[in-house]
N, C-alpha and C positions, 0 to 999 in steps of 0.2 A: 203693396205695403209701402207706407211712406213715413218718413220722419223728418223733422225740421228743427234747426237750432237757430236762435237769434240772440245777439248780444248788443247792448246799446248803453248809452249814457244820456242823461238829461241834465243840462246845466242852467241854473238861474243866473242870468246876466245882471238883471236889476229887478226891482219890484214889478215891472211891467213886461219883461221879456224873458222867454225861455227858448233854448235851442236843444234839439235832440238829434243824435246821430246813432245809427245802428247798422249792423251787417248781419246777414243771414245766409244759411246754407241748407238746402233740402235735397233729399235723396229718395227716389221712388223706384220700385221694381215691380214687374208684373205686366199685365195686359194694358198697354197704353193706347192701342188702336181703338178707333170708334167703330163698333160693329155695323153701324148703319151708313158708313161712308164708303163709297165705291169710287173707282177711278177707271176711265175708259181707255181702250186701245183699239186700233184697227187691225184685224186679223185677216190675212190673205187665205181665203177658203178655196180659191181657184186662181189660176194665172190671171192677174189683173183684176180680180174680184175681191173686194174687201168688205168685211162686215164689222160694225162696231160691237165690241164685247166689253163687259165690265167685270172687274174683280175687286175684292175687298182690299182696303189699304193695309200697309204694313209699317209699323213704327218700331223703333228700338224698345226693348223691354226694360231698359234702365234709363233713368233721367235724373241728372244732377242740375241744380239751379243755384245761382248765387245772386244775392241782392245787397244793395246799399241804399240807405235812406238818410236824408238830412231834412230837418224841418225847423221852422221858427214860428213861435206864437208871440204876438205883441198886443198888449192892451192899450187902449187910448181912453183913459178916464174922462178927459174933457169932452170927448165926443160920445161917451157912453157906448163904446164899441170896442171890437177886437178884430184882429186879422190873423189868419193862418196861411202858411205857404210851405210847400214841401216839394222835394225832388227825389225820385226813386230810379235807381239803375238796376236793370235785371239782365241776366245772361244765363243760358242753359246749354246743356250738352247737345240739344237738338240743333244748335247753331243760331238760336234767336237771341237778339239783343234788343232791349226795349228801354224807353225813357218815358217817365210819367211826371208831369208837373201839375200840381193842384194848388189853387188859391181860393180862399173863402173870406168873406167879411161878415161879422156878426154885429148887427146893429140893434141895440135895445131901444124899444119905444115904450115909454112909460115903465111901469113896474112889472109887467107880466108878459109882454110880447117881444119876441126877437125875430128879426128878418135876416136871412142868410143867403145872399147871392153867392154863387160859386161857379168855378170853371175848372175843368179837368182836360188836359191834353195828353194823349198817349201816342207813341210812335214805336213801331217795331220792324225789324228786318225779318226776312223769311227764314223758315227752318231749312236746313241743308237739303232735306229730301222732299221739299214741296215742289210739285210740278202739276201742270194742268192735265196731262194725259201721259200715257206710256208709249206713244208713237215714237219710233226711232230709237228706243233704248236698246242697249246691247245685252241686257239680262232678260231672263224669263220670269215673269211675275209668278209668285208662289200661290196666290189666291187664298192662303191661310196664314195665320200668324207664324212668322219664321224669325226667331231672335237673331239668327246669324245674318239676316238680310237676304236680298237687297231691300232697302227701305224706300217707300214712296207714299205720298198722300196728296190728294187734291183738295183737302179741307181748307177753305178760305181763311180760317182762323190761324193757319200756319203761314199764310202769305205775308208779304210786306204791306203794311197798311198803317194808317193813322186814324185816330178817332178824337172827337170833341164831345164833351158832355158839359152842358151849362144849364143853370136853372135858378129857381128861387124857392126857398123853404121858409115857412112861418112856424114858429114854436111859441105856444101859448101855455104859460104856467097858470092853471086854473086855481090851484091852491097848493098847500104843502104836500098833497098826496097825488094829485092828478096833473098830467102834462099832455097836451094835445099838439099834434103837428100835421102839416100838410105841405106837399111840395109838387112843383111842376118842373119837369126837366126835358131837355131836347138832347137826343143822342144821334150822332152822325159818324159813320165809318166810311173811309175812302181808301181804295187801293193805291199802291205806289208803283207797281211793276209795269203798268201800261199793257199788261197781257191778260190778267184775270178780269173777267167781265165785271163791270161796275154794278150790274144787277144783283150780284151775290152779296154785296155789302149792305147791311141793314141800316135803316134810320128809324127812329122811334120818338114818340112823345110819351113821356112817362109821368103818370100822376100817382102819388102815394099819399096815404093818410095813416096816422098812427096815434096810439094812446099809450101812456106809461103810468102805471100805478105803483106808488112806493108805500111801503109799510114797515 
């Protein structure tokens, strides 16, 4: 079960500029663990003989999150263009703190075509219970969801990492009812802890096309 609250204000500074600020809070309870994520440990089955065993991860059954966002939109009539920029701060009870910066430029070409180059930068710290394995821990893994703990996960999405997303989108207004768009983007994720294998962090080339009908 989840619920979220958000409150904000948008202020018009002049005919070409608006700024927005908002804060949010979210609360979720229930099964947060990924049932397909396992974590490994070495178990001593005989003196000096160890075998790798896996067990399911265990995450807290309550998660609170706090957000703060500031953004500015600016029109440039002389250039037939506009710019958007935003910063978002995120923190949750898992111990993760994240920063997101996004910028985009909207360039109108003629009366029907808009080109939008954009860049998004994301950086986060690791969750308090993120670890690569359970070797050397002083607790006994439960193997099943245990709300009282201990908590542990090897999910790379809970590690310390940063990501970049940049690309170009074209928006074509065909007429008063139809609008078509196409975009190509590059996504790159990189770890920051120098421990998690670089091979787990994905990169991708993303191509999207869309259509919008208004009536």
